[in-house]
C-alpha positions, 0 to 999 in steps of 0.5 A: 307901300308894300302889301304889308303896309310896313314902309310908308316912308321908304328912302332908296337913293343912288350915289351922291343924293343927300336927304335932310329932315328938320323938325318933322313928325313921322308916323308911318308904320316903318321908315326904311333907309335902303340906299344902294349908292356909296355916297348918299347921306341922311341927316335927321334933326329934331324929328319924332319917329313913331312906327313898327320899326322907327328907323330901319337902315340897310344896304349902304345907308349913311344916316345921322339922327340928332336931337330926336325922339324914336318912340313906341316902335312895335319891334325895334327903335333903330335896326342897322344891318348890311353895310349901313352906318348909323349915328344917333346923337342926343336922342330919346329911344322910348318904349320899343316893343323889343329892342331899342337898338339892334345892329348886326351883319356888317352894320355900324351903330353909334349911340352918343348922349342918348336915353334908352328906356322902357323897352317892353320885352324881358327876353330881349336887351335894350341894345343888341349887337351881333356878329356871328357868321364868318362874313359879319363885321358889326360894330357898336359904340355906346358913349355917355348914354343912360339905359334904364327902366327896360324889361330886359338886359341893358346890352347884349353883344353876341359874337365878334363885335367890335364894340366900345361902351364908354361912360354909360349909366346902365341899370340892367345887365351887360352881357358880352358873349364873344363865342356865340355863333349863328348855330347857337342863335335862332333868328326867326324874326329875320325872315320877315325883315329880309322880305320887307327890306327887299320890297 
């Protein structure tokens, strides 16, 4: 645990270590996947995650979440950055305080056959992707998802994000802003997440 008590489940792995969680209820303030290896992989099936940020994946994490519920996050349901690659399949992302899903820097996030609903902040989208500095290379793929009943827009994509939005049901706005850069987007929330991810 950190001095902030934010990451009770903190998975830090080296090369060639796999983690599988099956039918687990996870209720810490936050779950961190911060692999430093190149080949480690997590597969999470039929789990219920509840926490500050229910799934935070940094560095070179490789995580697949399937048939699970990510619920009542104070901040983000899923947060992906660094060079992490995260796939979320047949899941319910429910009642995140700000964003249900957020990918930036060089992260890759895929959402397939998911429901994203009841985010609580009308100033932030349910799903957001950013690639706004010269070193960023974020990727977002959203396929066959239902994104509804959220306070803010359904999707916001800022900067040069490789993205695919295919066969989805969005009841909110979809905003694609390719010309946005780091000079135009304030990100004060990053300071806390940078601090926590380095613990």
